[in-house]
C-alpha positions in Angstrom: 23.5 21.1 -2.4 20.7 19.7 -0.4 17.4 18.8 -2.0 14.8 21.4 -0.8 12.0 18.9 -1.2 13.4 17.0 1.8 12.6 20.0 4.0 9.0 20.3 2.8 6.0 18.7 4.4 4.4 15.6 2.9 1.4 17.4 1.5 3.6 19.9 -0.3 5.7 17.2 -1.8 2.7 15.2 -2.9 1.2 18.3 -4.6 4.4 19.0 -6.6 5.7 15.5 -7.3 5.8 14.2 -10.9 5.0 17.5 -12.6 7.9 18.1 -14.8 7.4 21.0 -17.3 8.0 18.7 -20.3 5.1 16.6 -19.2 2.6 19.4 -18.4 3.4 21.9 -21.2 4.4 22.1 -24.9 8.0 22.9 -25.6 8.4 26.5 -26.8 4.9 27.5 -25.8 3.9 29.6 -22.8 1.8 28.2 -20.0 0.7 24.6 -19.4 -1.6 22.4 -17.3 -1.6 21.3 -13.7 -1.7 17.5 -14.3 0.2 15.5 -16.9 -2.3 14.7 -19.6 -3.3 11.1 -20.4 -1.0 9.9 -23.2 -2.6 6.9 -24.9 -0.4 5.1 -27.4 1.1 1.7 -28.1 3.3 2.9 -30.9 6.0 5.6 -30.4 7.4 7.2 -33.6 11.0 7.9 -34.6 12.2 10.9 -36.7 14.0 8.8 -39.4 15.9 5.6 -40.0 19.0 7.0 -38.2 16.9 7.8 -35.1 15.5 4.3 -35.1 18.9 2.7 -35.5 20.3 4.8 -32.6 17.6 3.6 -30.3 16.6 5.3 -27.0 18.0 5.0 -23.4 16.1 2.4 -21.4 14.8 4.8 -18.8 11.7 6.8 -18.2 11.4 10.0 -20.3 12.4 8.5 -23.6 9.8 7.4 -26.2 10.6 3.9 -27.4 7.4 1.7 -27.4 4.2 1.9 -25.5 5.2 -0.9 -23.1 7.8 1.4 -21.6 5.2 4.0 -20.8 4.6 7.6 -21.7 4.6 10.9 -19.8 1.5 9.8 -17.8 3.1 6.7 -16.4 6.5 8.3 -16.1 5.0 11.2 -14.0 3.4 8.8 -11.5 6.6 6.7 -11.2 8.7 9.8 -10.6 6.2 11.1 -8.0 6.4 7.8 -6.1 10.2 7.9 -6.3 10.2 11.5 -4.9 8.2 10.5 -1.8 10.5 7.4 -1.1 13.8 8.7 0.3 16.7 6.7 -1.1 14.9 5.4 -4.2 16.6 5.4 -7.6 13.4 4.8 -9.3 9.9 3.2 -9.3 8.3 0.5 -11.5 4.6 0.3 -11.9 2.6 -2.9 -12.1 -1.1 -3.7 -12.9 -1.7 -4.9 -9.3 -0.1 -5.1 -5.9 0.3 -8.9 -6.3 2.1 -8.3 -9.6 4.4 -5.9 -7.9 5.3 -8.5 -5.2 5.8 -11.1 -7.8 7.9 -8.8 -10.0 10.2 -7.8 -7.1 10.7 -11.4 -5.9 11.4 -12.7 -9.4 14.0 -10.0 -9.9 16.1 -11.2 -6.9 15.5 -14.9 -6.8 16.8 -17.9 -8.9 16.3 -21.6 -8.8 18.0 -23.1 -5.7 17.6 -19.9 -3.6 15.9 -19.7 -0.3 13.4 -17.0 0.5 12.5 -16.1 4.1 8.9 -14.9 4.3 7.2 -13.5 7.4 4.6 -15.9 8.8 1.9 -13.2 8.8 2.3 -12.4 5.1 -0.5 -11.3 2.8 -2.2 -14.5 1.6 -1.4 -14.0 -2.1 2.3 -13.7 -1.1 2.0 -17.1 0.6 0.3 -18.5 -2.5 3.1 -17.1 -4.7 5.7 -18.8 -2.5 3.8 -22.1 -2.5 3.0 -22.0 -6.2 5.1 -20.2 -8.8 8.3 -19.8 -6.7 8.2 -23.5 -5.6 7.7 -24.6 -9.2 10.8 -22.6 -10.3 12.9 -24.1 -7.6 12.8 -21.5 -4.9 12.4 -22.7 -1.3 10.4 -20.6 1.1 11.0 -20.8 4.8 8.6 -19.0 7.2 9.7 -17.1 10.3 8.2 -15.4 13.3 8.7 -11.7 12.7 8.5 -11.0 16.5 11.5 -13.3 17.3 14.4 -11.0 16.4 16.9 -13.0 18.5 16.0 -16.2 16.6 15.9 -14.5 13.2 19.6 -15.1 12.2 19.3 -18.8 12.7 16.9 -19.0 9.7 19.6 -18.0 7.2 21.8 -20.3 5.2 24.2 -20.0 2.3 21.3 -20.2 -0.1 19.2 -17.5 1.5 19.0 -14.6 -1.0 15.9 -12.6 0.1 13.6 -11.7 3.0 10.0 -10.6 2.5 8.4 -8.7 5.4 5.2 -6.9 6.2 4.7 -4.6 9.2 2.1 -4.6 10.5 1.3 -8.2 9.5 -1.6 -9.0 7.3 -4.9 -9.3 9.2 -3.4 -9.8 12.6 -1.4 -6.6 12.6 1.7 -7.7 14.5 4.3 -4.9 14.4 7.9 -6.1 14.5 11.3 -4.5 14.9 11.6 -3.8 11.2 15.0 -1.9 11.3 16.6 -4.7 13.3 15.3 -7.4 10.8 16.5 -5.4 7.8 20.0 -4.9 9.4 20.3 -8.7 10.1 19.3 -9.4 6.5 21.9 -7.0 5.2 24.6 -8.6 7.5 23.7 -12.0 6.0 23.9 -10.8 2.5 20.2 -11.1 1.7 18.0 -8.6 -0.2 15.3 -7.2 2.1 11.9 -6.5 0.7 8.9 -5.0 2.6 5.3 -4.7 1.6 4.9 -1.1 2.8 1.3 -0.6 1.8 -0.1 0.0 5.3 2.0 3.0 6.2 3.3 4.1 2.8 6.6 6.0 2.6 4.8 8.9 4.4 4.5 6.9 7.6 7.5 4.5 7.2 10.3 5.5 4.7 11.4 1.9 4.2 14.5 2.4 2.2 15.7 5.0 4.7 15.1 2.5 7.5 17.4 0.0 5.9 15.3 -2.0 3.4 16.5 -2.6 -0.1 13.1 -2.8 -1.9 9.8 -1.2 -0.9 6.5 -2.5 -2.4 3.1 -0.9 -2.4 -0.4 -1.9 -3.6 -1.4 1.4 -5.1 -4.9 0.0 -5.3 -5.2 0.9 -1.6 -4.2 4.3 -0.3 -2.7 5.9 -3.4 -5.7 5.2 -5.6 -7.9 6.0 -2.7 -11.2 5.7 -4.5 -11.7 2.0 -5.0 -11.6 2.4 -8.8 -8.1 1.4 -9.9 -5.8 -1.6 -9.4 -2.0 -1.0 -9.5 1.2 -1.8 -7.6 4.6 -0.3 -7.4 8.2 -1.2 -6.5 10.7 1.4 -5.4 14.4 0.6 -4.9 17.9 2.0 -4.9 20.6 0.7 -7.2 21.6 -1.9 -8.1 18.2 -3.5 -7.3 16.2 -1.0 -9.3 17.9 -1.9 -12.5 17.3 -5.6 -11.9 13.6 -5.0 -11.1 13.2 -2.8 -14.3 14.7 -5.5 -16.5 12.5 -8.2 -15.0 9.4 -6.1 -15.4 10.2 -5.5 -19.0 10.9 -9.2 -19.6 7.5 -10.1 -18.1 5.8 -7.4 -20.3 4.4 -5.6 -17.2 2.7 -2.3 -18.0 -0.1 -0.1 -16.6 -2.6 1.9 -18.7 -2.2 5.7 -18.8 -5.8 6.1 -17.7 -5.1 4.1 -14.5 -1.9 6.0 -13.9 -3.8 9.2 -14.1 -6.3 7.9 -11.5 -3.5 6.9 -9.2 -1.9 10.3 -9.6 -5.2 12.0 -8.7 -5.3 9.9 -5.6 -1.7 10.6 -4.7 -2.3 14.3 -4.4 -4.7 13.9 -1.4 -2.9 10.9 0.1 -1.5 12.8 3.1 -4.9 14.3 4.0 -6.7 11.0 3.7 -4.2 9.1 5.8 -4.4 11.7 8.5 -8.2 11.6 8.6 -8.4 7.8 8.4 -5.8 7.3 11.1 -7.5 9.7 13.4 -10.9 8.1 12.9 -9.4 4.6 13.2 -7.7 5.5 16.5 -11.0 6.9 17.9 -12.9 3.7 16.9 -10.1 1.4 18.2 -10.3 3.1 21.6 -14.1 2.6 21.6 -13.8 -1.0 20.7 -11.2 -1.6 23.5 -13.9 -0.8 26.0 -16.5 -3.2 24.5 -17.2 -6.4 26.5 -17.7 -8.3 23.2 -14.1 -7.6 22.2 -11.2 -9.8 23.3 -8.4 -7.8 21.7 -8.0 -4.8 19.5 -5.1 -5.2 17.0 -4.1 -1.7 16.2 -0.5 -0.6 16.6 -1.4 3.0 16.8 -3.5 2.4 19.9 -1.5 3.0 23.2 -1.2 -0.2 25.1 -1.9 -2.4 22.0 0.7 -5.0 20.9 3.5 -3.3 19.0 2.6 0.3 19.9 6.0 1.1 21.3 7.7 0.0 18.1 5.1 2.0 16.1 5.8 5.1 18.1 9.6 4.6 17.7 9.7 3.8 13.9 6.6 5.2 12.3 5.5 8.8 11.6 2.0 7.8 10.6 -0.5 5.0 10.1 -3.7 4.4 8.3 -7.3 3.3 8.8 -6.7 -0.4 8.7 -6.8 -2.5 11.9 -8.5 -5.6 13.4 -10.2 -6.8 16.5 -11.0 -10.2 17.9 -14.5 -11.0 19.2 -14.7 -12.7 22.6 -15.9 -16.3 22.6 -18.4 -16.2 19.8 -18.9 -18.6 16.9 -19.0 -18.0 13.1 -22.7 -17.5 13.1 -22.5 -14.7 15.7 -19.8 -13.0 13.7 -21.8 -13.3 10.5 -24.8 -11.7 12.2 -22.5 -8.8 13.3 -21.3 -8.3 9.7 -24.7 -8.6 8.1 -26.2 -5.9 10.5 -23.7 -3.3 9.3 -25.1 -0.6 7.1 -22.1 1.8 6.6 -19.4 -0.8 6.4 -19.3 -2.7 3.2 -18.2 -6.3 3.2 -15.4 -6.6 0.7 -11.7 -7.2 0.2 -9.2 -4.4 -0.3 -8.9 -1.2 1.9 -7.6 2.3 1.8 -10.6 3.7 -0.2 -12.9 6.5 1.0 -15.6 4.0 2.1 -15.3 1.8 5.2 -15.1 -2.0 4.9 -15.2 -5.0 7.1 -14.2 -8.6 6.5 -14.0 -11.7 8.8 -10.8 -13.6 9.3 -9.4 -16.7 11.1 -5.8 -17.3 10.2 -5.4 -20.7 11.9 -4.8 -22.5 8.6 -2.4 -19.8 7.3 0.4 -20.1 9.8 3.6 -22.1 9.5 6.0 -20.7 12.1 3.6 -19.2 14.6 0.2 -20.0 16.0 -3.2 -18.4 16.2 -4.6 -17.5 18.6 -1.3 -16.3 20.1 0.1 -18.1 23.1 -1.3 -16.9 26.4 -4.8 -16.0 25.0 -8.0 -17.9 25.3 -8.4 -20.4 22.4 -12.0 -19.5 22.2 -11.0 -15.9 21.2 -9.9 -16.7 17.7 -12.4 -15.1 15.3 -11.4 -11.7 14.0 -12.8 -8.8 12.0 -10.7 -6.5 10.0 -11.9 -2.9 9.5 -10.8 -0.4 6.9 -11.9 3.0 8.2 -12.7 5.4 5.4 -13.8 9.1 5.4 -17.2 8.8 7.1 -17.8 10.5 10.4 -16.3 8.2 13.1 -19.4 8.7 15.3 -21.6 7.3 12.6 -19.2 4.3 12.1 -19.3 3.7 15.9 -23.1 3.7 15.8 -22.9 1.2 12.9 -20.6 -1.1 14.9 -22.9 -0.8 17.9 -25.7 -2.0 15.6 -23.5 -5.0 14.7 -22.9 -5.9 18.3 -26.6 -5.7 19.1 -27.3 -8.2 16.3 -24.5 -10.5 17.2 -26.1 -12.2 20.2 -29.7 -12.2 19.1 -29.3 -15.8 17.9 
């Protein structure tokens, strides 16, 4: 029998996900509550000595010890599993970086080779060059846009591939299904940091990836008040990830899980609003003389747009642009003149943010600026578009451009 949830729209699935009756009501009593309550507790109790000796199955839904969670965490994990087609389960982590580390540690051993996209999130690069290197894992960087050359990067020791699409900061969109298929042919586990689109915009497991990672701090939390990450996978990878998570003692608080569940309910609506506003602002920026390039895959004519239209069903409010021929001081004046955009890391919250970037020193297999572009056009600004009116955000950006060249 087919699962009726697969026929429902994303907003409907988000509203219903993770709301089992046993987590929202009292057994034998009528009625219940809408949201799973916050269950705080480090100690879980057993009925008697025989119950203790029998133990409990190592899966969500069974009280064992606080580190394995309670109905609050289980409900969030189940909800995330329900919106990720092909997932056997989801593990929660106290941050997105912890999720990336937990997933990689579950599939890599000393002597293995990891292939990592050259435009990876900076903490992913730091993990590869730090902890993974110390434990004997070699990381090799690859150009995610070079599909034809991708197979040549594999060797007998290659066990995993970590990808992002779009890439961090510079927003390159690659042929993700093709890269996942090649990794599978080569016998490597494919992992993707899917925070940008979420499963609503890119169902990663359904598109051929083995493991899908998200920073729930961003879109799922949505309010800039919780840090969390998640890893979803099918079997056998899910069981390996769960074991590693437990060995590392990873756990999230029930209070944070409740905040993430609150954000999850409105995820579809916020992504739709932020994507629409981002596209409007990206189109405006594309016509500005101070802008060399707009790096937004959702924008027709922008790099990677054809792949986005083919493979994605949605986007988000995060994109970048490159200013034309200005120096660091001019870019700083632009940022300092902004009133609605905060200057800060992270993204995906209700408020708009802007940060400067220049990835020249964080590339190993590719170059920045890209070949064929003016070397003077290298300084970028990443925008996270929130829920403000786009006309007001455009006016704020115009204020920044006016300040940029005052000197």
